[in-house]
C-alpha positions in Angstrom: -22.6 -26.5 -5.4 -21.2 -22.9 -5.5 -20.3 -21.3 -1.9 -21.5 -18.1 -1.4 -18.8 -15.5 -0.6 -20.8 -13.9 1.7 -20.8 -16.8 4.0 -17.3 -17.2 4.3 -15.0 -15.8 7.3 -12.9 -12.9 6.3 -15.0 -11.8 3.0 -15.5 -8.3 3.0 -19.0 -7.4 1.5 -20.1 -3.7 0.1 -23.6 -3.2 -0.5 -24.7 0.3 -2.3 -21.5 2.0 -0.3 -21.5 5.9 -1.3 -19.3 8.5 0.1 -18.8 12.1 0.2 -16.4 14.9 1.5 -18.4 17.7 2.0 -20.5 18.0 -1.1 -18.1 16.3 -3.2 -19.1 12.9 -4.3 -16.5 9.9 -3.8 -18.0 6.6 -4.5 -21.5 5.9 -6.3 -23.4 2.7 -4.9 -20.5 0.3 -4.6 -21.9 -3.3 -4.8 -18.7 -5.8 -4.3 -18.0 -8.9 -2.6 -14.3 -9.6 -1.6 -13.0 -12.9 -1.2 -11.4 -14.1 1.7 -7.8 -15.8 1.7 -6.7 -14.1 -1.6 -5.1 -11.0 -2.9 -7.8 -8.2 -4.7 -6.5 -5.2 -6.4 -8.2 -1.8 -6.7 -7.1 -0.1 -9.8 -8.2 3.2 -11.7 -7.2 6.8 -12.3 -6.2 9.0 -9.7 -8.9 10.2 -7.9 -11.1 7.3 -8.8 -12.0 6.3 -5.5 -9.6 3.5 -4.5 -8.2 4.7 -1.5 -11.7 6.3 -0.4 -12.6 2.7 -0.5 -9.9 1.1 1.0 -10.3 3.5 3.9 -13.9 2.8 4.3 -13.2 -1.0 5.2 -11.9 0.2 8.5 -13.4 3.7 8.8 -10.6 5.7 8.6 -12.5 8.2 6.7 -14.2 9.0 9.9 -11.0 10.9 11.0 -11.9 13.6 8.5 -14.9 15.9 9.7 -16.4 16.5 5.8 -16.6 12.7 5.3 -20.1 10.7 5.3 -21.3 7.5 3.8 -24.7 5.5 2.9 -25.0 1.6 2.6 -23.3 -1.1 4.2 -20.2 -2.7 4.7 -20.2 -6.2 6.2 -17.1 -8.2 7.9 -18.0 -11.7 9.4 -22.0 -10.9 8.8 -21.6 -7.5 10.9 -22.0 -4.1 9.6 -18.9 -1.8 10.2 -20.8 1.0 10.2 -23.4 0.0 12.8 -23.6 2.4 15.8 -22.7 -0.5 18.2 -19.4 -1.4 16.4 -16.3 -0.7 18.4 -14.0 1.1 15.9 -10.9 0.2 18.0 -11.5 -3.5 17.8 -12.5 -3.1 14.2 -8.8 -1.7 13.4 -7.6 -4.6 15.0 -9.3 -6.9 12.9 -8.6 -4.8 9.6 -5.1 -3.8 9.5 -3.8 -0.8 7.7 -0.2 -0.4 5.6 0.0 3.2 4.0 1.8 4.3 1.2 4.9 5.4 3.2 6.4 3.2 6.0 5.5 5.2 9.3 7.3 2.9 12.0 6.9 4.6 15.5 10.2 6.2 16.6 10.9 3.3 19.1 12.7 -0.2 19.2 11.6 -2.8 16.6 10.3 -5.0 19.1 8.4 -1.9 20.6 6.7 -1.4 17.3 5.4 -5.1 17.0 4.9 -5.3 20.5 2.8 -2.0 20.7 -0.6 -3.6 19.7 -1.1 -6.9 21.4 0.4 -5.3 24.7 -2.4 -2.6 24.5 -5.0 -4.4 23.0 -4.7 -7.9 24.7 -2.7 -7.1 27.9 0.3 -9.1 26.6 3.4 -9.6 28.2 6.3 -11.8 29.1 7.1 -14.7 27.0 3.4 -14.7 25.2 4.4 -11.0 23.8 7.7 -12.4 22.7 6.3 -15.1 21.1 3.9 -12.7 19.1 6.4 -10.5 18.2 8.5 -13.0 16.7 5.7 -14.6 14.9 4.8 -11.6 13.2 8.1 -10.6 12.4 8.6 -14.3 10.6 5.3 -13.8 8.9 6.6 -10.4 7.7 9.8 -12.3 6.1 11.8 -10.0 8.7 12.8 -12.0 11.5 16.2 -13.2 10.2 17.0 -9.7 9.2 16.5 -8.1 12.7 16.6 -11.1 14.9 19.9 -10.0 16.5 19.1 -5.9 16.7 15.5 -6.1 18.1 16.0 -3.3 20.3 17.6 -1.2 17.7 15.5 1.7 16.8 13.1 1.2 13.8 14.0 3.8 11.9 17.5 2.3 11.2 16.0 0.1 9.1 16.1 0.6 5.3 12.8 1.8 3.9 12.0 -1.7 2.6 12.3 -3.2 6.1 10.3 -0.4 7.5 7.2 -1.3 5.5 7.6 -4.9 6.1 8.1 -4.0 10.0 4.8 -2.0 9.4 3.2 -5.3 8.2 4.4 -7.2 10.9 3.1 -4.6 13.3 -0.5 -4.9 11.6 0.0 -8.8 12.0 0.6 -8.9 15.7 -3.0 -7.6 16.2 -3.9 -10.8 14.5 -6.3 -9.4 11.7 -8.2 -11.3 9.3 -8.3 -8.6 6.8 -5.2 -6.8 5.6 -5.4 -3.5 3.8 -2.5 -1.9 1.5 -2.5 1.5 0.0 0.1 1.8 -2.4 2.8 0.0 0.0 5.4 -0.4 -2.8 5.6 3.1 -4.4 8.5 4.5 -2.7 10.2 1.1 -2.9 13.3 -0.1 -5.2 12.3 -2.9 -7.3 14.1 -5.4 -4.7 12.1 -4.3 -1.9 9.1 -4.2 -4.1 9.6 -7.9 -4.6 10.0 -8.7 -1.2 6.7 -7.1 -0.3 5.0 -9.2 -3.1 6.5 -12.6 -2.3 5.4 -11.6 1.0 1.9 -10.8 0.0 1.7 -14.1 -1.9 2.3 -15.9 1.2 0.0 -13.9 3.6 -3.0 -14.6 1.0 -2.9 -18.2 2.4 -4.5 -16.8 5.8 -5.7 -13.3 5.3 -8.1 -11.4 3.3 -5.6 -8.7 1.3 -6.9 -5.8 -0.6 -4.2 -3.7 -2.4 -4.6 -0.3 -4.0 -1.8 0.2 -6.5 -1.1 2.3 -9.8 1.2 -0.4 -11.1 -0.6 -2.5 -13.3 2.2 -4.8 -13.4 2.0 -5.5 -10.1 -1.9 -5.8 -10.1 -1.4 -8.5 -12.5 1.5 -10.3 -10.7 -0.1 -10.2 -7.1 -3.9 -10.4 -7.2 -6.3 -13.0 -8.1 -9.0 -10.7 -8.8 -9.2 -7.1 -9.8 -11.8 -4.1 -9.3 -11.7 -1.2 -11.4 -12.8 2.1 -10.1 -13.3 5.2 -12.5 -14.8 8.4 -10.8 -16.2 6.4 -7.7 -18.0 4.0 -9.9 -17.4 0.4 -10.1 -16.8 -0.4 -13.6 -15.7 -4.1 -13.7 -14.6 -6.6 -10.9 -13.3 -9.8 -11.9 -10.7 -12.5 -12.0 -7.3 -10.5 -12.8 -6.0 -12.8 -15.8 -9.7 -12.6 -17.3 -9.8 -8.6 -17.0 -6.3 -8.1 -18.0 -6.9 -10.1 -21.2 -10.9 -10.3 -21.8 -12.1 -7.2 -20.4 -16.1 -7.4 -20.5 -16.1 -3.2 -20.3 -14.7 -0.9 -23.0 -13.5 1.6 -20.3 -11.4 -1.6 -18.4 -9.9 -2.0 -21.8 -9.1 1.4 -22.4 -7.3 2.1 -19.0 -5.3 -1.3 -18.9 -4.1 -0.3 -22.5 -3.0 3.3 -21.4 -5.4 5.1 -23.3 -6.9 7.0 -20.2 -6.1 7.4 -16.6 
């Protein structure tokens, strides 16, 4: 018996989602079900709508005055674009890590504690435990446990990016979005992030935008190809990279365009 992805906790269901910035279309009738507890890669040429789709999931595009969208985007059966949706609560449930690390200019512990202190009113031992747990899950605890009150900006760039992941994890999200999280990192720091994603997928829905096709092949179980705001193909990564169904997928993966 096949399990309906739509019924699984943490699944992200996109239904006929279209988006515009002013009069410029960015996404065209996207339909896709993104599996929970797995890494899904969004690939495609620059300007294909990857980041727009990613930012649609936690409504970050709302911050842009010309942005608008139609369609539905469901998380745990709720449409995130429903008028009753509390966007602050949504962004706790759907964490985001950007291309460049953006730690707050405060201590390491202050960065990770910020969300649970503000959103759940945690303090004392409960907050300490949350911070330690998030840093451990981000594979950073052993490197910073003796310097928790140092300014986060003293960390290396790779450590800062893992700190941003820890900060997101401290909010106990069910979905983690990553927009080219390793593009500014050296190979060693990139490897640490990729290993981290392998571990985190056991508990989270992870969606990563990447221009690095080798990275997509390494870290993701499923891949979505967008071209000019259109979903060209979606499927198991190993199948798409070796036996694509669409000629445009083959052309992109082999470097004939993009």
